[in-house]
N, C-alpha and C positions, 0 to 999 in steps of 0.2 A: 440330341436329345433334349427335350423342353423342360421347363421345370413342370412339375406335376402341381404346384400352387398355384403357378398364372395359368395351368391349361383351366385348370377346378374355379378360379376366378373369374375368367372369361368366360367359362360355361356358367357359371352363377350369374353374372352379369346378361349376358343372352336372352339367358332364360327369365331374369326380374323386366328387363324390356319387352320380349313378349308376352308375358302374363299381364302386363300393365297396358297393351295394347288388346290386347283381348278382352277385359276390362272396360277397357274405353268403347271396346265396339269397333275397334278401328283395324283395318285391315293390318297381317303378319308383317307387310315391308312398307307400313306408312311411314317407318322413323327406323333410322339409323342409330348406330354406335360409334360415339367420335371417341378412340381412346386415349386420353388425354397424359400424354408422356412426358413433360416438363419434368427433370432433374432425374430422368430415368435413363439409364444407359444404351445405347445403341444394340448391345446383345439380347435384352429384354424386347425392345421393339420388335427384333429382326425373331426373336421365339412367338412374339403375338402374331407376327405374319404367317410364319408358320404354322399357326392354329387358324389361319384364315382372316384375320383381322386385315384390313386395307389402311381404313381412317385412321389418322394420328392427330391430335394437336400439340402444338407445342407456343410457350408464352414467352422463352427468349431468343432470340436473334442469334446471337453467337453460339448459343450451345445447340439449335438446331442446325446450323450449318453444318457444324460437325460432325451431326450424326449423320444426315444427309448425305455427306461424303463417305462416311463409311458405310451406309446401307444403299448405294447408288444400283446395287445389283438387284435390289427387291422391285422385281415387276408388278405393275399395277397400285403400288403405294401412294395414297394421296396425301399431302401435305396441307395442314390446316393450320394459319398463325390464329391463335385465340387471346394472345395477350395484348396490353396496353401498344398502342406502337405512334412511337416519337416519329417525327418529321425523317431524322437524319438516319433512320432505318428503314423507310421506306424501300430503298432500292434495293435491298436484301429479300425483303419479302416478295415485292415486283417480280426480281428474277428467279426465285427458287419456292416460292410456294404454290400451290392449286386453288386455294380459297384464304382469304382475310375476314373475318368475323367482328373486329374490333375498327371499323371504318367511323369516326363518330364526327368527322368535320372537312367541307369540302377541301383545305388545302393539302391535308394528308389524301385523299382520293385523288386530288388532280396531278399529286407527284405519283403515286401508284401508277395511274392511268399515263403517265408520262415516260415513267420508268420500265412498264412491262414491256419485255421485247416483242417483236410483231413475230417472232418464229414461235411463240409461243400461244396457246390460246387464250382466248378472253381471262381474266384473274375472276375468278368466282366471289363475290362480295358481299357480307350479310352488313347492315348497319346498326353499331350497339348503340341501346337505348337505355339510358336512365331509368328504369321503373319505376325506382323505388325514391327517387327525387334524392339522391344520397350523395353529400357534396363530396365525398370521399372516393365517389364511383367516377368511371369515365362514364360517355355516353350520352349522346344527343336526346334534349328534349323531345317529347311530343308535340309541342308546340312549334318545333323547328324542322320535325322529322321530314315531312312533305316537301320544304324545299331542298334539304339534303339528297333525298332522294331525285326528284327529277334535275339535279345537277349531277348525280352518279350516273342517271340514262342516259346523261350525256354524251358521257365517258366512251370512247369505241375501244378501249383495250380494258374495260372495265365488264362485268354481265352482274348488275345488281340481282340478286339471290332472295332476300327476306331482311329478316332481323335478328339481332342476338340482345339476351339480358340476363343478368348476375342480379335478381331480386337480392334484397335484404333475406338475412336467413329468417325464417321462423317455424314453428315446431308444430303449429296446427294446420291441417290440410289445408282448412279452407282460407284460411291466412295467406298458403302459399300459393293458392291459384290466384288469387286476387290480381297482382300485377301479372302473373304470367296469361291473364284472361284479358289484360289492358294492352299487353304485346300482341296476343291475336288478333282483339280488334284493330289494331295499328297496324296491322299488314293488310288487315281484310277493307281498310279503307286505302289503302295504297294500293291495293288492286285495281279497285275501281276507280281510282285516280287515273290510272296507269293499266288499262286492260291488256296493252299488250307485253307488257313486262311479264320476263318469268319469274316470277316470286312468288314462289314454291316452299320457301325454306323457313321454319322457327328453329333458330337455334336455341335450346331453353329447356332447363333441367341438369341436374347435378344427382351426387349421391342422395341428398338429405330429400331432393322432391321430384324425384324420376316421376312417380307416380302422377303428381299433379300437373306437373307439365304434359305428360303424355295426353292425360285427359282434357287438355286447351290446347291440344293441337301440335305439340313438337314432334317435329321432324328430325333433328340431329341431337343427339342426348348427349353431354358431355360426362365421360367418366374416367377417375384417373385414380385415387386410391384402390377404389372397391374392382379394378383390374389388375393394377398394380402394387399394391398393398401401401405402407406409409410412405408420406414423399420425405423425398433426401432433400435437407433443407440447407446443402452446400452445395451450392451449383458454381458453373465456372461462368 
């Protein structure tokens, strides 16, 4: 039996995304909900899966691997790695995830490509862009983005799908949209530069800026607390 609070939260998150898409004049299936399940137990992910959620985002490799072992029986579950990616963690991500959103340098991309098992489909990749030029944030600069994209597109075990960003917080909707618009424009530029690439993904938008992100073309919206409740700060 599923937790009614989780059920209500998931329904609310889906409604919020649907309302944002309608307000933006976009099709109802133009963006998907990525449930950010970091620090949450496997049982809670199982309940969300039972409620129809299929895509889950994790930030910590070891924690995610433990959950994946517990949830190996869940059909159709899609695992996204969305946290900072250290070079010594690439093998685990290459072997156990379907997507990675946080590629920001060629060294990491090269390791993911070389370590992706041949038996698996190519790893779906988003390049993380530092849209707010914050020294504390990971991400490739806009100036270096095209060069990194070209390198990733040459790697056969990776499939470049788009861009990801975590903008600096802003309360004003107009200010929220500014860095998101730059990310959208960067993706449009890459599409022009690489017309044969499957560049269809903008991973942007969280609880505080979902509506702004949808207005700027988000296709994957990352929600954690809005679905699972307050984060457990003690993690393994």
